[in-house]
Structure formats: structure tokens, C-alpha cells
C-alpha positions as CSV (number, residue, x, y, z in Angstrom):
1,M,-24.2,-1.7,-1.5
2,K,-26.0,1.1,0.3
3,T,-22.8,3.2,-0.3
4,Y,-22.3,1.9,-4.2
5,G,-26.3,2.7,-4.5
6,S,-25.6,6.7,-3.6
7,T,-23.5,6.9,-7.0
8,R,-24.6,6.9,-10.5
9,Y,-22.3,3.8,-11.5
10,G,-24.2,2.0,-8.4
11,L,-27.4,2.9,-9.4
12,S,-26.7,2.2,-13.3
13,H,-25.5,-1.5,-12.0
14,G,-28.9,-2.1,-9.6
15,A,-26.7,-2.0,-6.4
16,L,-29.9,-1.3,-4.4
17,N,-31.2,-4.5,-5.5
18,V,-28.5,-6.5,-4.4
19,Q,-29.2,-9.2,-1.7
20,E,-26.4,-12.1,-2.2
21,V,-23.1,-12.3,-3.3
22,E,-24.1,-14.0,-6.7
23,D,-26.0,-11.0,-7.5
24,Y,-23.4,-8.7,-6.8
25,Q,-21.2,-10.3,-8.9
26,R,-23.4,-11.0,-11.7
27,Q,-24.9,-7.2,-11.9
28,F,-21.3,-5.4,-11.3
29,P,-18.2,-6.0,-13.7
30,V,-14.8,-6.2,-12.6
31,I,-13.4,-2.9,-13.4
32,N,-9.7,-1.5,-13.8
33,Y,-8.0,2.3,-13.7
34,S,-8.5,2.4,-17.5
35,N,-12.5,1.7,-17.1
36,L,-12.7,4.1,-14.3
37,T,-10.9,7.4,-15.8
38,Q,-14.1,8.4,-17.5
39,Y,-15.5,8.8,-14.5
40,F,-12.6,11.0,-12.6
41,G,-13.1,13.1,-15.1
42,E,-16.6,14.1,-14.1
43,V,-15.1,14.1,-10.5
44,R,-12.8,16.7,-11.6
45,A,-15.7,18.8,-13.1
46,G,-17.3,18.8,-9.7
47,N,-19.7,15.8,-10.6
48,Y,-18.4,13.6,-7.7
49,E,-21.1,11.5,-7.2
50,A,-20.7,9.9,-10.8
51,I,-18.4,7.3,-9.3
52,L,-17.9,8.4,-5.4
53,P,-20.6,8.2,-2.3
54,E,-19.0,11.6,-1.0
55,P,-16.7,14.3,-2.3
56,P,-12.7,13.7,-2.7
57,A,-11.2,14.9,0.3
58,A,-7.6,14.4,-1.8
59,W,-6.3,13.5,-5.2
60,V,-3.0,10.9,-4.9
61,M,-1.0,9.3,-7.6
62,T,1.0,5.9,-7.8
63,R,4.6,5.6,-8.0
64,G,4.2,4.1,-11.4
65,S,6.1,1.2,-10.8
66,T,4.6,-0.9,-13.6
67,G,3.7,1.9,-16.0
68,K,2.1,5.5,-16.4
69,S,1.6,6.7,-12.9
70,K,-2.4,6.6,-12.1
71,V,-4.1,9.6,-10.5
72,I,-7.2,8.8,-8.0
73,P,-9.7,10.8,-6.0
74,V,-9.7,9.5,-2.2
75,T,-12.6,10.2,0.1
76,Q,-12.5,10.8,4.2
77,A,-14.2,7.2,4.4
78,H,-10.8,5.8,2.1
79,L,-8.3,7.8,4.5
80,K,-9.8,6.2,7.6
81,Q,-9.7,2.9,6.5
82,V,-6.0,3.4,5.3
83,F,-5.2,5.0,8.6
84,T,-7.2,2.4,10.6
85,C,-5.7,-0.7,8.8
86,G,-2.1,1.1,8.5
87,A,-1.8,1.3,12.1
88,R,-2.5,-2.5,12.9
89,G,0.5,-3.8,11.8
90,I,2.4,-1.4,14.2
91,I,-0.2,-1.7,17.5
92,H,0.0,-5.7,16.7
93,Y,3.4,-6.0,16.4
94,A,3.8,-4.3,19.7
95,L,1.3,-6.2,21.5
96,R,2.8,-9.4,20.4
97,K,6.1,-8.9,20.8
98,N,5.0,-6.8,24.4
99,S,7.5,-4.2,23.2
100,F,6.3,-0.7,23.2
101,D,9.8,0.9,22.1
102,V,8.9,1.3,19.1
103,F,6.1,4.1,19.9
104,I,9.0,5.9,21.9
105,G,11.5,6.5,19.5
106,N,11.3,8.1,15.8
107,I,10.2,6.6,12.7
108,L,12.4,7.1,9.9
109,N,10.2,9.2,7.0
110,L,11.5,7.6,3.5
111,N,8.2,8.6,2.1
112,F,7.8,9.8,-1.6
113,P,6.8,13.8,-2.0
114,S,2.9,14.6,-1.4
115,T,3.3,17.8,-3.5
116,V,4.1,17.0,-7.1
117,H,1.7,18.1,-9.5
118,T,-1.5,20.4,-9.8
119,M,-4.8,20.2,-11.7
120,T,-8.3,21.8,-11.5
121,V,-11.2,20.1,-9.7
122,D,-14.6,21.7,-9.6
123,G,-13.2,25.0,-10.7
124,Q,-10.4,25.0,-7.8
125,E,-6.6,24.4,-8.4
126,V,-5.8,21.1,-6.2
127,T,-1.9,19.9,-5.3
128,Y,-1.6,16.2,-5.3
129,G,1.5,14.0,-5.0
130,Y,2.2,10.4,-4.4
131,S,-0.1,8.4,-2.0
132,S,2.9,7.5,0.4
133,G,3.6,11.1,1.2
134,T,0.0,12.5,1.1
135,Y,-1.1,9.6,3.8
136,A,1.7,10.4,5.7
137,K,1.1,14.3,5.8
138,L,-2.6,13.3,7.0
139,N,-2.6,10.5,9.3
140,P,-3.3,11.6,12.9
141,M,-1.2,8.5,14.1
142,F,1.9,10.5,13.6
143,D,1.0,13.4,15.5
144,R,1.8,10.8,18.2
145,V,4.5,8.7,16.7
146,S,6.9,11.1,15.3
147,L,8.1,10.7,11.8
148,I,11.4,12.2,11.0
149,P,11.7,14.4,9.1
150,R,8.3,15.9,9.0
151,Q,6.6,15.3,5.6
152,E,6.6,18.6,4.6
153,D,10.2,19.1,4.9
154,I,10.8,16.2,2.3
155,D,8.3,18.0,0.2
156,A,10.0,21.3,0.9
157,L,13.2,19.7,-1.4
158,G,11.1,19.2,-4.4
159,S,9.0,16.6,-6.6
160,G,11.9,15.0,-8.3
161,I,12.5,11.5,-7.9
162,S,15.5,11.2,-10.0
163,R,19.1,9.8,-8.2
164,K,20.1,13.0,-7.4
165,D,16.3,13.9,-5.8
166,W,16.6,11.0,-3.4
167,E,20.1,11.5,-2.5
168,N,18.9,14.8,-1.3
169,R,16.3,13.3,0.6
170,F,18.4,10.7,2.3
171,E,20.9,13.5,3.3
172,L,17.7,15.0,4.8
173,V,16.7,12.2,6.7
174,Y,20.5,11.3,7.7
175,Q,21.2,15.1,9.0
176,T,17.7,15.5,10.9
177,A,17.6,12.0,12.2
178,L,21.4,11.3,13.5
179,D,21.3,12.4,17.4
180,N,17.9,11.6,17.6
181,P,16.1,7.9,18.7
182,V,15.1,6.0,16.0
183,T,13.4,2.6,16.6
184,A,11.6,1.8,13.0
185,T,11.3,2.9,9.4
186,M,8.2,2.5,7.4
187,G,7.7,2.9,3.9
188,V,8.2,1.2,0.4
189,T,10.8,-1.5,0.7
190,P,13.1,-0.6,-2.2
191,V,13.3,3.2,-0.9
192,I,14.3,1.7,2.7
193,L,16.8,-0.2,1.1
194,A,18.5,2.4,-1.2
195,F,18.4,4.5,1.9
196,A,20.7,2.2,3.7
197,R,22.7,2.0,0.9
198,F,23.4,5.6,0.4
199,L,24.4,5.8,4.0
200,K,27.0,3.2,3.6
201,R,28.5,4.7,0.3
202,K,28.2,8.2,1.6
203,H,28.9,8.3,5.1
204,G,30.2,4.8,5.5
205,K,27.8,3.5,8.1
206,K,24.7,1.3,8.1
207,P,21.6,2.6,10.1
208,R,22.1,-0.2,12.3
209,D,25.3,1.5,13.1
210,L,23.6,4.6,13.9
211,W,20.1,3.9,15.6
212,K,18.6,0.8,17.4
213,F,15.8,-0.5,15.2
214,K,13.1,-2.5,16.7
215,A,11.1,-3.5,13.3
216,L,11.4,-2.3,9.7
217,F,7.3,-1.9,8.4
218,C,7.8,-2.6,4.7
219,T,5.2,-2.0,1.9
220,S,4.2,-1.5,-1.5
221,V,6.1,-4.2,-3.4
222,P,5.7,-8.3,-3.9
223,K,7.9,-11.2,-2.0
224,I,9.4,-8.9,0.6
225,Q,10.0,-11.7,3.1
226,F,11.5,-13.6,-0.2
227,K,13.5,-10.9,-1.9
228,Y,14.4,-8.4,0.3
229,A,14.7,-9.4,3.9
230,G,18.4,-10.5,3.7
231,S,19.4,-7.2,2.1
232,L,17.8,-5.3,5.0
233,H,18.9,-7.2,7.7
234,K,22.5,-6.8,6.2
235,Y,22.2,-3.1,6.8
236,Y,19.3,-2.7,9.7
237,G,20.5,-5.6,12.1
238,Q,18.8,-8.7,12.7
239,V,15.4,-7.2,13.5
240,P,12.0,-7.9,12.6
241,I,10.4,-7.3,9.2
242,V,6.6,-6.8,8.9
243,E,5.2,-7.1,5.9
244,M,2.3,-4.7,5.1
245,Y,0.0,-5.2,1.9
246,T,-0.5,-1.2,0.7
247,A,-1.5,0.0,-2.3
248,T,-2.8,3.5,-3.3
249,E,-6.3,2.0,-3.3
250,G,-5.9,0.8,0.3
251,V,-4.2,-1.1,3.3
252,F,-5.1,-4.8,2.4
253,G,-3.4,-6.9,5.0
254,Q,-0.5,-7.1,7.2
255,Q,2.0,-9.8,8.7
256,Y,0.7,-10.6,12.2
257,D,3.2,-13.3,13.5
258,D,6.6,-14.4,12.2
259,L,5.3,-16.5,9.3
260,P,6.5,-14.5,6.5
261,Y,2.6,-14.0,5.0
262,I,0.2,-11.4,5.1
263,T,-3.6,-11.8,6.7
264,P,-6.5,-9.5,4.8
265,N,-8.7,-7.2,6.5
266,Y,-11.4,-8.9,5.6
267,D,-13.6,-6.2,7.8
268,S,-12.9,-3.2,5.4
269,Y,-12.6,-4.8,1.8
270,F,-14.5,-7.2,0.1
271,F,-11.7,-9.7,-1.7
272,E,-12.6,-11.8,-4.9
273,V,-9.9,-13.9,-6.9
274,L,-9.9,-14.7,-10.9
275,A,-8.6,-18.2,-10.4
276,G,-7.9,-19.7,-13.7
277,K,-11.5,-19.1,-15.5
278,S,-13.5,-18.9,-12.3
279,V,-13.8,-16.3,-9.2
280,K,-13.8,-17.6,-5.9
281,M,-13.9,-15.7,-2.4
282,L,-10.3,-15.0,-1.2
283,H,-11.1,-16.7,2.0
284,E,-12.0,-20.2,0.0
285,L,-8.6,-20.5,-1.2
286,K,-7.1,-23.8,-0.7
287,R,-3.3,-23.9,0.0
288,G,-1.2,-23.5,-3.1
289,Q,-4.2,-22.0,-5.2
290,W,-3.5,-18.6,-6.6
291,G,-5.1,-15.9,-8.9
292,K,-5.8,-12.5,-9.5
293,L,-7.1,-10.1,-6.8
294,I,-10.0,-8.3,-7.1
295,V,-10.9,-5.9,-4.1
296,S,-14.5,-4.0,-3.4
297,S,-13.7,-0.8,-1.2
298,C,-15.7,2.2,-0.1
299,L,-13.8,3.4,-3.1
300,F,-14.8,1.3,-6.0
301,P,-16.7,-1.9,-6.6
302,R,-15.0,-5.3,-7.9
303,Y,-11.8,-3.5,-8.5
304,D,-8.8,-5.3,-10.6
305,I,-5.9,-4.3,-8.5
306,G,-3.5,-5.7,-10.7
307,D,-2.0,-8.1,-8.2
308,M,-1.2,-12.0,-8.1
309,I,-1.9,-13.5,-4.7
310,E,-1.4,-16.9,-3.5
311,S,-3.2,-19.0,-0.3
312,A,-0.5,-20.6,2.1
313,G,-3.5,-22.0,4.0
314,N,-4.7,-21.0,7.6
315,N,-5.4,-17.5,6.3
316,Y,-2.1,-16.6,5.3
317,F,-1.7,-15.7,2.0
318,R,1.2,-14.1,0.0
319,V,1.6,-11.5,-3.1
320,F,4.0,-12.6,-5.9
321,G,3.9,-10.4,-8.5
322,R,1.8,-7.9,-10.9
323,H,-0.4,-10.0,-13.7
324,T,2.2,-10.2,-16.1
325,A,3.1,-12.4,-18.4
326,G,6.6,-12.8,-17.1
327,T,5.1,-13.3,-13.6
328,L,2.6,-16.0,-14.6
329,L,5.6,-18.0,-16.1
330,E,8.1,-17.6,-13.4
331,H,4.9,-18.9,-11.0
332,R,4.2,-21.6,-13.2
333,L,7.8,-22.7,-13.1
334,Y,8.3,-21.9,-9.3
335,R,5.3,-24.1,-8.6
336,L,6.3,-26.8,-11.0
337,F,9.6,-27.1,-9.2
338,L,9.0,-26.0,-5.9
339,G,5.3,-26.9,-5.4
340,R,5.9,-30.3,-3.4
341,L,7.8,-28.5,-0.6
342,L,5.2,-25.8,-0.1
């Protein structure tokens, strides 16, 4: 609350008077990206304290997988959270498997470009791009764990995301990494799969034929273990697939064992769920209960991330899609026919 109380938005909702969770839920409404755009306009004008507790360190954009890309200001505190929580998936995997080979080799860089557009912020021209590439470029962890190729080399190919643009990036990755030890890949799951298919189509090789993978760290889409694992194993071999629940707005959880679920980062984010007409804490959900996720972070209070999440019990969860009519219908049918088996 002290962080929110340093912003005009937080003060207008009585942040400094909040004593209990119930006070917070009563005084702060659930907000989404559309609600925040007016405040982002003030940030661009130089008035960051309208919604942020500190000046923006960067601006990042989403992939626009469900519509127009969102453009969001991020702070140093947010970046620290992203880097710290993002490292957990890799470090915990290495400790759990007692296998540190993943740190010795290179990690394939299949991220989006970090340099795409420019805009004026507080009288200065600022360049921004996709969050995955931006976080990869700014993350100090990759000074010790090598991304191949470097994000700057990815950016040098241009900002397009057409099929031809991606083929150019994939060719760069292939040529740069071909004679180097590669132990993992990390990034947006469909891109990891698209790279493998490109290699097979263009060069007649699968990634597993070229490199000895120890793990695949997969992000950014729902149902990674249920929808993508089979195809990934086909191309990369029978290596562990470690799911990480990431978004432009944060790194919210990661897979901690061989079960196909994620565990939330409760120490960095405050999670609520709109389940039916009631709001519950995420950790209160019982097995089989589900709803729309609401995240409070160092950036925004009670932010509707737009994702649907379901409890598998024992603090395991799975994100099964975006909050759309199609996703809700599919999940209700899924629960109807398979609910007894879960």
C-alpha cells in the first residue's frame, strides 16, 4: 500500500488507509488495460506519478495475440521482479535434477525484437519493442548464461513479424548456434515450435539432431503441457518441458516438478480470482475451482490480466486460456465430460 500510496491513483483510492485485504478490495476497483490508457498518457507527458511509483525504465509491448498490442510502461522494480522470478524456473530445475549443464551451454534466443517503434516520452524520443526481447536484452542473468544469438543481433534484422521476417531470424539462430553447444531454449512456446519446423523444412534437420538439449523453458501461452508437449518432444527429443507463466505484466509462476502445473510467485504478486460472482484469493481455490485471474503488482493494483486459471489442488494451477466466450464454453464442456477424472 505504501507503493500505491506514492501515486495519484493510489491516493485517490485511499491506499494509505488500507488496513485489511477487505479494505483493499472495497476501495480499489478491478481495472484492465483500457482503464489504464489515460494514465499512460500522463506518464508519456512526464507525470509518471499518476499511476507509477517511480519513473518508467522502459516501455514494452505485447504480442497482440488476442487483438491490438498493448504498450505498457515498466519500472526498475518491475524489471527486478521479472528477472528474479524468471530465473526461478531455470535455477529450480537445475537444483531439482542436480544437473547444472543447462548453465554451461548456450540458450537459443528465439525472442521477438526489442526495437520496433518510437514515441515521445517527456519530450524525449523513446524506442520500444516486444517485452520478450526487451527483457532478454536487459536481463543481467544473460551476462552469465549465454543467449545465442545476442538480442542486438536479433534486433538488427528488423522489427517485422511476418513469416519471412521469422524465417530470417530462424536462419540467424541456426547459423549462429550451429557449431556451439546448446543446452536449452527459452521463450514463447509457438515460436520454439515454429523454429523446429523451419529447421526441418529448410535444412532437413530437427533441433535434437544438432544439439543436446537438457530442458525447454516454455512461456506465454496456455496449455503448454497439454497442447504443445507432444510436438516439442518430436523435434527436441524427450527432454523436460518446464512451463513458466509469464506475461508482459510479470512472471507469475513456474513449474516446480514433473507434474504439468505451475506454482504462483506469491512473494512478488498478490493474486485474486473472480470465480462466478465472488472474489477469492487464489490460494483459497479448491481442486477443480476456476475463474478469472486478478493480479496486484508493483506496477498496478488489482489488474485484470485476462487469463483463466484453475486449481489442481495442493497449490498447483493451470492457466487454460483467455477470458473469452469460446474459452469458457470449451472449459465448461471439458469439466462436464472429464471433471470426474481430474
